[in-house]
N, C-alpha and C positions, 0 to 999 in steps of 0.2 A: 517589379514583379507583382502579379495580381493572382488572387485565388480564383480559379475557374471551376473547381468541382469539390463538393463535400459529400462524402458517402458514409453512411452508418451501416456496418456489416455485422449481422448476427451470426455467431458460430455456436454450435451446440452438439454435444456428444449424443449418440442415439439412445443411450441409457443413462438415466440420472437417478440419484437418491436424494431423499429429503434430509440431507445432512449439511452441516456448515462447511461446505467445500466449494469455494469460488472458482474452481478450475473445471467445472462441468459445462459451462457455457461462457460466452464472452461477447463483448461489443467492441469492435474495432472501428476507429475513425480513420478514414483515408482522405487526405486533402491534396488536390492537384493544383498546379500553377501553370501560368502561360509560358514559363521557361522550362517546362518538362520535369520539374522537381516535384516529387511526391513525398509526403510525410505521413507517418502512422502514429496513432495514439490508441490508448486503451481506456475503457470505461468500466468501472466496477459498480454495476447497478442492475436492475431488471432490464435485460437487453431490449425487449419490446418497448418499454417505457422510455428508455434512453433514446432509442431510434426515433420515437415520435417527437421528442424534443428537437432533434435535428431536422426532421422533415416537415414539421408543422408549418402551415401557411400563416402569414400575418393576419391577426384579428384586429388589432389597433396599435397605437403608438408604443405601448409597453408590453406587447404580447406577440412576439415573433418566434418563429423557429430559427435555429442557429444557422441553417444553410442560407436563408435569406439575409441574415446579418452579415455573413462572411463573404459572400460572392462579390468579387470586384475589389476587395480590400488588399492592401499590401501586407503580406505576412510579417514583414519586419516591424510593423506597427503593433507589436505584440501587447504592450501595455494598454494601448488604446482599444485594441480588439477585445481584451479581457473586460474592460469597463463597458464597452459597447454591448457585449453579449450579456453582461450582468444587468444592465439597465433595460435592454430590449426584452428580457424575459422576466422583468420585475413583477408583472401581474400574476404570474403563475409559478415563479421559480424561487429566487432568493436562496435559501439555505436547504434546498432539496435536490430533486433529480435534475433540475436544470443545471446546477453547478456540477453535478456528476458528469453530465454530457459535455459541459464546458471544459472539464478536466482533460478528456480525450482530445478535444480540439486543440487545447493549449499545448499538450504533449506533442501532437502532430506538427504544430507550428514551430516549436523548438527544433524538431527533427528537420524541418525544411530549412530553417535558418542555418543550422550547422552544415547541412549539405551545400547550401548556397555559398558559404564562405570557406568550405573545406576544413572545418574544425569540429571536434567533438563538443557536445552540448555543455559539458561541465566547464570548458574554457569560456564559453559565452556567459555562463552563470557566475563566473568570478574566479575560476582558478582550479588548482589541483592540490587539495589538502592531503590526498592519498592516491596511490596508484592501484591499490587493491584493498578489499574490504573483508573483514572477518564475517563469515556467514554463519547463521544459525539454521539448523534443519528444523523446519516448521511442519508440524503434523497434528492430526487429531489424536486425542488421548484414547488408548484402547481400554478395554474393560477390566483386564486382569494384570496382576503384578508380573507374571512370566512374560506376557506380551510386551509390557513396558521395558523389561530388562532386555528382551530380544531386540527391540527397536534401538535402544541406546547403544548396544554393542554393535549393531549393524552400521549405524551412522558414524560411530566413533571410528570403526574400521575404514570408513570412507574418507576420513580426515576431518570431520566436523569437530570443532572444539566448543560448540554451543548448540543447544537444542531447546525447542519449545513444544510443549504438549498443551492442547487446548480442546475445549468443548467435550464431546463424548459424554462420559458419566460425570464430569466435573460440575460442581455448583449445587449439588443436591445434599451431600453429606460431608461435612468437614473432615470427619475421621477417615472416611474413605479417600477423600482427596489427599490428605496428608500421607496415607499409606502408599498411594500411587506416586506421589511426589518423592517420597522417601526412597522408593524402589528405583526411580529414575536417577536420583542423586547418588545413591549407593553404587549403581552400575556405572555411572559417569565418572565418579572419582573426583578428586579436588581440582583437576586441570580442565574439566569440561563444565561449562556453565549450563544451568537448567532454568528455564522460565516456565511458569504455569499460567495458562490463560483460562480464567474461570467462565468466561462467556456470559456475564451478567447474572450469575446464579445466586449471589449471596445477599443476605441482609447485612447491615452494618455490624451487628454482633458476631455473625458468622465470619465476616471478613477479618475482624479484629482477632478472633480465635485462630483463624488460619494463618494470619500474618505472624503471630508469635511462633507457630510451629514451623512455618516456611523459613523464617529468619534463623531459627535454630538449626535447620537442615542445611542452610547455605544456599537457598534458592536465590537466583539473581534478581528476578522481579516477579510480582504477581500482577497479572493483566486483567483489566476489565471485570473486577468483581461485581460492579453495579451497572445498571443501565446508564446511557450517556447523560440523561437529565439529572442524575442524582449528585449534583455538584456539592451539596452540603455533606453528604455521606463520604464523598471522596476527600473533602477537606478534613473531616474528622478522622478518617482513616490515615491519611498522610501525616497528620500531626501526631497521631498515636504511635506510629511504628517507624523504625529506621529501615525496614524492608522497602526496596524500591517499588513504587506503584506506577503502573503504565496504563495508558488509555488514549483514545482519540481516533481509532481507525474508522468509526462510523460518523465522525463529526465532519462538518463542512464549513469552510471559510475561516478567515482570520478572526472574525468576531467571536465565534464559538471557542476557538483556541485561546483567545485572551482570557476567557473565563476559566478554562482548564488550567492555565498556567498561574494566573494571579489569584483566582478564587478557590479552585480545587486543590492547589499546591501539588500537582502531579510531579513526579520525579522524571518520568519518561514520557515524552510527547510522541504520538504515533500517527501523524497525518498520512492518509493514503492518497498518493498523487493522482490516482485515477478516480477519486471522489472529491477531494478537498478543494479543487480549483486548478489542478495541474501543477506544473513545475513553477509557474509564476507565483502562485499563492503559497505553495509548499515552502519555497525559499523565504518568503516573508515570515511564515510561521516559525521556521527553523531559527531565524535570527531573533524573533521575539523570545523564543526559549533561551537562546544564547545570552540574552540580556540578564537573565536571572540564573545562569549557570545550570540549565537543565538539558538533559540529553534529548535529541531528536532522532528517533529510529523509525523510518517510514514503514508503514504496514504494506505488505505485498503478498497477496495470496491469489494471484491470477497467472498470467503467462510471462514469458521472457520479455515482452514489450514493457510491462510494468517494472520488471527487474532492471532492465536497462535504464529506465527513468530514475529509479531509486539509486542506482550506482552513480549516475551523473549528479544527482542532488547531494548525495553523501560526500562525493569528491569536492563539492563546491561549498561545503559548510564546515565549521570547526568543531561542532558539538554532536557528532554521531559516534556510534560504537559498533553497530552491527548492520548486516544486510539480512532481511528475512528471506529465506529460500525455501519455498514449498517443496516437499518431497513426495507429495501425493502422486499416485499412479494414474495420471491423466494424459491422454493423447494430446490434448490441447497444450498442456504444460510442457510436455516433452518435445512436441513436433512443430509448433507454430513458427519457430525460428529456424532458418536454414542452418545456422550454427548456434545451437543452444549453449547457454552459459554452463561452465564447469567449475566445480569446487576443487581446488588444488591445495593440499595441505591446509584446509580449512578456510581458504581465501578465494575470493572471486575478483578477477581483474576488472578494473574500470575500462570501458570501451574507449578506444583511441581513434576509431574511424569517424568520418564526418557524421554529424547529426547524432541520433541515438546510437549509431554504430551497429545497427542490426539489419537483417534482411528477412522478410517474411517468406516462409515456405509456401510457394504457390500451390503445391499439391495438397497440403494440409488445409489451406484456405478453401480450395475447391471442394474438398471432401466434407467439410463441416459447416459450410455456409448454408443457412436456411432461408 
C-alpha cells in the first residue's frame, strides 16, 4: 500500500468569537492510498498555519512540507513515517506547529491501518482496557453563580457524572474563582466530580491560596494555573498541595512531557492527540506517566474526530480516568461526524468499527470548507 494523496482541509464557522473555544474552526487531514482506503485526522492549531506545513515545498534537506515527505510511503511504516516527518521539518518545526500538523497525519495513518486490517485502532495500539469511558462535560465558565448552577443541573440531568469549567472569568480573582467553584460543587453534589481550569491566570501565591480552597470544596483537579513554561511554579505547587494539578494540553512531544512528569511533578498529564504528535506520540507519553503512577487524561476540545482518537488511546492504556467531552454549541462539534458520539449514563462507548470507527458527514464538510 502506498500514500497517493495528502490534503489539509480548513473548516470554519461563519461567525466566530475571540474566546477560548476550539470548536469554531478546524483543520482536517485526509490521506488517500492506492488501495482506495482513506484516513482522517484532526489538527488543533491555527488552520492556515497548519495547512502551510502540509503544503510547503521542499527548501532543502531538513525543510520539507509534510505532503512531499509522505507521498509514496507505506502507511504501515508508521514509526518510520513519524521520525521522517520530524527530521524533515527539523529546520522550522521540532516542538511547534510542524508537530501539530504531524499529529493529524499520524491520526489519519492509524485510521488507514485499522481499516486495512478490519480492526479498531485501540486493538492495534495494544488492547482494550475498557469498552466505555466516563465522560466529563467540558465548558467555559460563565460569569455568575446562577449560570453555573443552571449548567451543572442541565448536564447532570443528561447523565454526566463529571464536569469541567474553564477560562471565562477565571484566573483574575481567587475569591471570585472559589465562589464559582463552590457553586458548581454545591449544585453537583458528592457524586459528580468538578474540575476547574484556570487558563494560565495565576501567580504561584494565588494558586496556593486557590488550591487550599478547592481542596476543601472537594474539587477533583485544578488545571493549568500557570503558563506551560512555568515548570518551577508547577513543581512548587504540586509539592505544596494534595489537590490534583493537571496540565499539558498546549505542550508538544515526549521531551516536554518528560519535564512535566519528572520535574513539574504533575498529577494529571493532558496530551492533546491533535497537537502532541498524534496517537503514536501520545501513547509514548501515557506510558511515561504510567511509570510513575500518574493519570493521563487526553485534552479534547475539537470535534468528534479527536474524540474518537481519545477513546482509542484511553482504551489502550491503563492509567486514564476520563474522556473530555466538549458541550459547546458548535455546528462543527455537533455535525462533522455522520454518527456523533453520545453520552449514555455518563459513559461514551469506545468505537469498535475498523480504524477510528467514524464517518465524516459530507454535507458538513462541504458547508464549512473554506
